[in-house]
C-alpha positions as CSV (number, residue, x, y, z in Angstrom):
1,M,107.0,45.0,-12.4
2,G,104.0,45.5,-14.6
3,C,100.5,46.2,-13.3
4,S,97.1,45.8,-14.7
5,V,94.1,48.2,-14.5
6,M,90.8,46.7,-13.3
7,S,87.8,47.9,-15.3
8,E,85.3,46.7,-12.7
9,L,85.2,46.7,-8.9
10,K,82.6,44.4,-7.3
11,V,81.8,44.8,-3.6
12,D,79.5,42.3,-2.0
13,T,79.4,43.6,1.5
14,I,80.8,46.6,3.4
15,V,81.3,46.2,7.2
16,N,83.1,48.1,9.9
17,L,86.7,47.2,11.0
18,A,85.4,44.7,13.6
19,G,83.5,43.0,10.7
20,T,80.3,42.9,12.7
21,G,78.3,45.9,11.5
22,K,77.8,48.8,9.2
23,P,80.7,51.2,8.7
24,N,80.3,54.8,10.0
25,L,81.4,57.0,7.0
26,P,82.1,60.6,8.0
27,V,81.3,61.7,4.4
28,S,78.4,60.4,2.4
29,P,79.5,58.4,-0.7
30,T,78.2,59.7,-4.0
31,L,76.6,58.1,-7.0
32,G,77.0,60.0,-10.3
33,G,77.7,63.2,-8.2
34,T,74.6,62.7,-6.0
35,A,74.9,61.7,-2.4
36,L,73.6,58.3,-1.7
37,S,71.6,59.7,1.3
38,S,69.5,61.8,-1.2
39,A,69.2,59.3,-4.0
40,N,65.9,57.7,-4.9
41,T,64.7,55.4,-2.1
42,Y,61.6,53.3,-2.0
43,S,58.7,54.4,0.2
44,Y,55.1,53.4,0.6
45,T,52.2,55.4,2.1
46,S,48.6,54.3,2.7
47,S,46.4,57.3,3.5
48,G,43.3,59.2,2.4
49,T,45.4,62.3,1.5
50,Q,48.5,62.7,-0.7
51,P,51.7,62.3,1.2
52,S,54.1,65.3,1.6
53,S,57.7,65.5,0.3
54,P,57.7,62.2,-1.6
55,K,60.7,61.0,-3.6
56,N,60.7,59.6,-7.1
57,G,59.5,56.0,-7.0
58,A,57.3,56.6,-3.9
59,I,54.1,54.5,-3.9
60,W,50.8,56.0,-2.5
61,W,47.7,53.9,-1.9
62,D,44.8,56.3,-1.8
63,S,42.7,54.6,0.8
64,S,39.8,57.0,0.3
65,N,39.3,56.0,-3.4
66,N,41.1,52.6,-3.5
67,E,43.6,53.8,-6.1
68,V,47.4,53.4,-6.6
69,Y,49.7,56.3,-7.5
70,L,53.5,56.4,-8.3
71,Y,55.5,59.5,-7.8
72,I,57.4,60.3,-11.0
73,A,59.1,63.6,-12.1
74,G,57.5,65.8,-9.5
75,E,54.0,64.4,-9.4
76,F,51.9,61.4,-8.5
77,K,50.8,59.4,-11.6
78,K,47.7,57.2,-11.2
79,V,48.4,53.5,-12.0
80,T,45.5,52.0,-13.9
81,L,44.7,48.8,-15.8
82,N,44.4,49.0,-19.6
83,A,40.7,50.0,-20.1
84,S,40.5,48.2,-23.4
85,A,41.7,44.9,-21.8
86,A,39.2,42.1,-21.5
87,S,37.0,42.3,-18.5
88,G,37.7,40.0,-15.5
89,I,34.0,38.9,-15.6
90,A,32.1,37.8,-18.7
91,W,29.0,39.8,-17.7
92,G,30.7,43.2,-17.1
93,G,33.4,45.7,-17.9
94,N,34.5,49.3,-17.3
95,R,31.8,50.9,-19.4
96,A,28.4,51.1,-17.7
97,L,25.1,51.7,-19.5
98,V,22.1,53.0,-17.5
99,T,18.5,53.5,-18.5
100,G,15.8,54.9,-16.2
101,G,12.8,57.0,-15.6
102,A,10.1,57.2,-18.2
103,G,12.2,58.2,-21.3
104,V,14.0,56.2,-23.9
105,H,17.5,57.5,-23.2
106,I,20.6,55.4,-22.4
107,D,23.5,56.9,-20.4
108,Y,27.1,55.6,-20.4
109,F,30.3,56.3,-18.5
110,D,33.6,54.8,-17.4
111,M,33.0,53.4,-13.9
112,T,36.8,53.7,-13.2
113,G,36.7,57.5,-13.7
114,T,34.8,60.4,-12.3
115,S,33.5,62.1,-15.5
116,N,29.8,62.4,-15.5
117,A,27.6,60.3,-17.7
118,A,27.0,61.1,-21.4
119,D,24.2,60.2,-23.8
120,F,24.7,56.8,-25.5
121,G,21.5,56.7,-27.6
122,D,17.8,55.7,-27.2
123,L,15.8,52.5,-27.0
124,S,14.0,51.7,-30.2
125,G,10.6,52.5,-28.7
126,A,8.7,53.7,-25.7
127,Y,9.1,52.2,-22.3
128,N,7.6,53.1,-19.0
129,S,9.8,52.1,-16.1
130,N,11.2,49.0,-14.4
131,D,12.9,47.7,-17.6
132,R,15.7,45.2,-16.9
133,G,19.1,44.6,-18.5
134,V,21.7,41.8,-18.9
135,S,25.0,41.8,-20.8
136,N,28.2,40.1,-21.8
137,T,31.4,42.1,-22.4
138,S,30.2,43.4,-25.8
139,R,26.3,43.3,-26.0
140,A,23.7,44.7,-23.6
141,I,20.0,43.7,-23.7
142,F,17.2,45.8,-22.2
143,T,13.6,44.8,-21.8
144,R,11.0,47.4,-22.7
145,N,8.0,47.1,-20.3
146,V,5.2,48.7,-22.2
147,N,5.1,45.7,-24.5
148,D,6.8,42.3,-24.8
149,S,10.0,43.4,-26.6
150,M,13.7,43.5,-25.9
151,D,16.3,45.8,-27.4
152,Y,20.1,45.3,-27.7
153,V,23.0,47.6,-28.2
154,T,26.7,47.1,-28.8
155,I,28.4,48.4,-25.7
156,A,31.5,49.8,-27.4
157,T,29.5,51.7,-30.0
158,P,27.1,54.5,-28.8
159,G,23.8,54.4,-30.7
160,N,20.2,53.5,-30.6
161,G,18.7,50.1,-29.6
162,T,17.7,47.4,-32.1
163,D,14.9,44.9,-31.6
164,F,16.2,41.7,-30.0
165,G,13.1,39.6,-29.6
166,D,10.1,39.1,-27.3
167,L,9.5,38.3,-23.7
168,I,7.1,35.5,-22.7
169,H,4.5,37.1,-20.4
170,T,6.2,39.3,-17.9
171,D,6.7,42.9,-18.9
172,R,8.2,44.6,-15.9
173,G,10.1,44.2,-12.7
174,Q,12.0,41.0,-13.5
175,A,15.2,40.1,-11.5
176,P,18.0,39.8,-14.1
177,C,21.3,37.9,-14.1
178,S,23.9,36.7,-16.6
179,D,26.9,34.4,-16.9
180,G,28.0,36.2,-20.1
181,T,26.3,33.6,-22.3
182,Y,22.8,33.5,-21.1
183,G,20.6,36.3,-19.7
184,V,18.1,35.1,-17.2
185,F,15.0,37.0,-15.9
186,G,13.2,35.8,-12.7
187,G,9.7,36.8,-11.6
188,G,8.1,40.1,-12.4
189,Y,4.7,41.7,-13.1
190,G,2.9,40.5,-16.2
191,T,0.2,42.0,-18.3
192,L,0.9,40.1,-21.5
193,N,-0.8,37.2,-23.2
194,S,-3.7,37.0,-20.7
195,S,-1.2,36.3,-17.8
196,G,-1.6,39.4,-15.7
197,G,-0.4,39.9,-12.2
198,Y,2.7,38.9,-10.3
199,Q,4.7,36.0,-11.7
200,N,7.1,33.3,-10.4
201,S,8.3,32.3,-13.9
202,I,11.9,32.5,-15.1
203,F,12.9,32.8,-18.7
204,Y,16.1,33.2,-20.6
205,V,17.8,34.3,-23.8
206,T,21.2,33.6,-25.4
207,I,22.8,37.1,-25.4
208,A,24.8,36.6,-28.6
209,N,21.8,35.5,-30.6
210,T,18.7,37.6,-31.2
211,G,15.4,35.8,-30.6
212,N,12.5,35.4,-28.3
213,A,12.8,34.3,-24.7
214,T,12.5,30.7,-23.6
215,D,11.0,29.3,-20.4
216,F,13.6,28.4,-17.8
217,G,11.6,27.4,-14.7
218,D,10.0,29.1,-11.6
219,R,11.2,31.1,-8.7
220,T,10.5,29.8,-5.1
221,V,8.3,32.9,-4.6
222,T,5.8,34.9,-6.7
223,G,6.4,38.6,-7.2
224,G,8.5,41.2,-9.0
225,Y,10.5,44.4,-8.6
226,A,13.5,42.5,-7.3
227,S,17.1,42.3,-8.4
228,G,19.4,39.5,-9.6
229,T,23.1,38.8,-10.3
230,G,25.5,35.9,-10.0
231,N,28.7,34.4,-11.2
232,A,29.7,32.2,-14.1
233,T,27.7,29.3,-12.7
234,R,24.9,30.5,-10.5
235,G,22.2,33.2,-10.8
236,L,20.8,34.7,-7.6
237,F,17.5,36.5,-7.1
238,F,17.2,38.9,-4.2
239,G,13.9,39.7,-2.4
240,V,10.5,40.2,-3.9
241,F,7.6,42.7,-4.0
242,T,4.0,41.5,-4.3
243,N,0.5,42.8,-3.7
244,T,0.1,40.5,-0.7
245,S,0.9,41.3,2.9
246,P,3.7,41.7,3.7
247,S,4.6,43.0,0.3
248,T,8.3,42.5,0.6
249,S,10.3,39.4,1.4
250,N,13.9,38.7,2.4
251,V,14.1,35.5,0.3
252,I,17.2,34.8,-1.8
253,D,16.9,31.9,-4.3
254,Y,19.2,30.7,-7.0
255,V,19.5,28.7,-10.3
256,T,22.3,27.1,-12.2
257,I,22.4,29.4,-15.2
258,A,23.4,26.8,-17.8
259,S,20.8,24.3,-16.6
260,P,17.1,25.4,-16.9
261,G,15.0,24.4,-14.0
262,N,13.2,25.7,-10.9
263,A,15.0,27.9,-8.4
264,T,16.2,26.7,-5.0
265,D,16.3,28.5,-1.7
266,F,19.7,30.1,-1.0
267,G,19.2,32.0,2.3
268,D,17.8,35.3,3.5
269,L,18.7,39.0,3.2
270,S,19.1,40.9,6.5
271,N,15.7,42.7,5.9
272,P,12.6,42.2,3.7
273,S,13.5,43.8,0.4
274,G,12.0,45.0,-2.9
275,F,12.9,47.7,-5.5
276,N,16.5,46.8,-4.7
277,A,19.8,46.6,-6.7
278,A,22.4,43.8,-7.0
279,A,25.6,43.0,-8.8
280,S,28.6,40.8,-8.4
281,D,32.2,39.9,-9.2
282,A,33.3,36.3,-9.9
283,T,32.7,35.2,-6.3
284,R,30.8,37.7,-4.2
285,A,27.3,39.3,-4.8
286,V,26.0,42.4,-3.1
287,C,22.5,43.8,-2.8
288,A,21.4,47.3,-1.8
289,T,18.2,46.4,-0.1
290,G,16.0,49.3,-1.0
291,L,12.3,49.2,0.2
292,D,11.4,47.3,3.4
293,S,7.6,47.5,3.4
294,V,7.4,45.5,6.7
295,A,9.2,48.2,8.5
296,S,7.7,50.9,6.2
297,T,11.1,52.3,5.4
298,I,13.6,52.7,2.6
299,R,17.0,51.3,3.7
300,N,20.6,52.3,2.8
301,N,22.2,49.0,3.9
302,I,24.1,46.7,1.5
303,D,24.2,43.0,2.1
304,Y,26.6,40.4,0.6
305,V,26.8,36.7,0.0
306,T,29.4,34.3,-1.4
307,V,27.7,33.0,-4.5
308,A,29.1,29.5,-4.3
309,N,28.0,29.0,-0.7
310,T,24.3,29.0,0.3
311,G,23.5,30.9,3.5
312,N,22.2,34.2,4.9
313,A,23.5,37.5,3.8
314,T,26.1,39.5,5.8
315,D,26.2,43.3,6.3
316,F,28.6,45.0,3.8
317,G,28.1,48.7,4.5
318,D,25.8,51.5,3.6
319,L,24.9,53.6,0.5
320,T,25.5,57.3,0.8
321,V,21.7,57.8,1.2
322,A,18.7,55.5,1.8
323,K,17.1,54.9,-1.6
324,E,15.0,52.5,-3.7
325,D,14.6,51.8,-7.4
326,S,18.3,52.1,-8.2
327,S,20.3,49.5,-10.2
328,A,23.8,48.1,-10.1
329,C,26.5,46.6,-12.3
330,G,30.3,46.0,-12.1
331,N,33.6,45.4,-13.7
332,G,34.9,42.6,-11.6
333,T,36.5,44.9,-9.0
334,R,34.1,47.8,-8.5
335,I,30.3,47.8,-8.2
336,I,28.3,50.9,-8.9
337,F,24.8,51.9,-7.8
338,N,22.9,54.2,-10.3
339,G,20.2,56.7,-9.6
340,G,17.1,55.7,-7.6
341,S,14.6,57.5,-5.4
342,T,14.9,58.9,-1.8
343,G,11.3,60.2,-2.2
344,S,12.7,62.3,-5.0
345,N,14.7,61.0,-8.0
346,V,18.5,61.3,-7.7
347,D,21.2,61.4,-10.4
348,T,23.9,60.0,-8.1
349,V,26.3,57.2,-9.1
350,E,28.2,55.7,-6.1
351,Y,30.5,52.7,-5.8
352,I,32.0,50.1,-3.6
353,T,35.0,47.7,-4.0
354,V,33.3,44.3,-3.9
355,Q,36.0,42.5,-2.0
356,T,36.4,45.3,0.6
357,P,33.3,45.7,2.9
358,G,32.6,49.3,3.7
359,N,30.3,52.3,2.8
360,A,29.7,53.5,-0.7
361,T,31.5,56.6,-2.1
362,D,30.0,59.1,-4.5
363,L,31.5,58.8,-8.0
364,L,29.7,60.9,-10.6
365,D,26.2,62.0,-11.9
366,L,23.8,60.6,-14.5
367,T,22.5,63.0,-17.2
368,T,19.1,63.0,-15.5
369,A,17.8,62.2,-12.1
370,S,16.1,58.8,-12.5
371,N,14.5,56.1,-10.5
372,R,13.6,52.6,-11.6
373,T,16.9,52.5,-13.4
374,T,18.5,49.4,-15.0
375,S,22.2,49.0,-15.7
376,C,24.7,46.6,-17.2
377,A,28.3,46.8,-18.2
378,G,30.9,45.7,-20.7
379,N,34.1,46.7,-22.5
380,A,34.6,50.1,-24.2
381,S,36.4,48.5,-27.2
């Protein structure tokens, strides 16, 4: 009788003799000379510290820093997105640009890393403080508040600023927001064109096209030194500071960015707020509330709202310290708060994950301790 040799053995299920459960094998089967009991097996750990004795393929969620690691060849490898990929939001990206203080310098850094900021270049001329910025993924625009000018830079290419165009009549303390196409500035303090004092006016620019600002409409309140942000449809303005009493307000108002017109009431912050900092992802906006002149204090609390839904703000968490005059920007996942003043200027950059309420975490340092900073973000390439 002849016989044939099988080249493949396929086993669907192994059970015990009773056919009702797992077999109890006295000796561990091997795979390529390695016991199956010690072969690679999947494991997942969520903790603030690195797990001990991991096997190849183990996944670790670093809950302290909101990062993912994969254990390969004896060490944990960080899993990251391609930094050169397009941003998830049209008004941000992984590269952050920050100006501040009374100089002309611009800092830059990767907000997904921990390396301290480096020099990007200088604005084209002098500015004092409380300049403001808007961006798309490739271009950033900064106002220069000792005159009526705006500068722009290409975010992927370190270098000095170039003249963009002129403001209308507000030279400092505007609340900025962007949908990636238009940059919108609300309120502020004006000393230009015989229109001095606090303003309620809103104006806008097309980020891709150099030129002077155009009138957009008016805020619901008069004042400046506030913050703004939004999503692809709405721009929000948070709080206000004026020379009336009380000098800070908890008002939030909004505009439809693509449709010039007056702002509409959105809701209220948890406290009166000025000299604050705001940024957003595609759906949620956060505001570090800064100065509360009604309570005569500087706050460390962060509020948030859902941009598409009008209503009052909800507590998100706290900054690492109470400070005012900081700024914020984001990449669609992470929002960072840059510099500011606790009574003394600080160089701290801290971050939150915008969809995960909680306290901010220290990230890195600016080149110089600076208050009255402005910041915006885009892609590094």
